[in-house]
C-alpha positions, 0 to 999 in steps of 0.5 A: 449522829456523829460519824467517826472514820478511822483510817491507815494504809491498808485497813487491817491493823491500826484503823480496824482496831481503832474501830473495834476499841471505839465501837466498844467504848461507845457501847459502854457509854451507852451513846447510840448517837456515835456511827464508827467505820474505819478504811484504807488509804492505799489498795494494797489490802482491799478486801482483806480481813483484819491482820491476825496481830490485830484479831489476836490483840483484840481478843486478848482485851475483850474487844468484840470484832466481826468479820469485814473487808478493807475498803479504800476511801474516796473523796466522795465517801469522806463527806459522809464523815464528821471526823477523818482520823488518821493513825500517823503523819503519811495518813494526814498527808494521804487525807489531805491530798485525797479530801475535798478542800471543805473536808479537811477541817475534820482531819486529826491524827488519833493521839492528838485528842489525848494531847500527843502529837505523834504518830501510832506505830504500824505494827504491820512493820514493828510486829508490836501489837501491844503498843499499837493497842495501848495508843489506840485506847488512849486516843479513842478514850480521849476523843469519846471524852471530848464527844 
């Protein structure tokens, strides 16, 4: 089983969007050997469900999702995953500080799978859930192709 964890600051916008997009892509590919989740790197939104903008964009794009609660990643929990995928350079820096040294090779920025070395903008600040979705889809599609 390949275990993927998407991460962002609060786990209400980008990382759950990536989680549900990836779950849809995995299901469409008929892959039952890939497990996907998402988590937060900060405590701001712990316990909250996905942001209404993320929810609206997923509905618009026909991506199924379910109620969930943002949760905070720990170094011990990070050990359970094969991929720790951050959405921006701040997430990557946070991950590198958080995880055990032997887990650092698991860390990647989502768009790097598509050969793009830039961050996915946080729609919490930009309000642009369309651009975030396009980047998330690009990164998740490329990740699945590599798997």
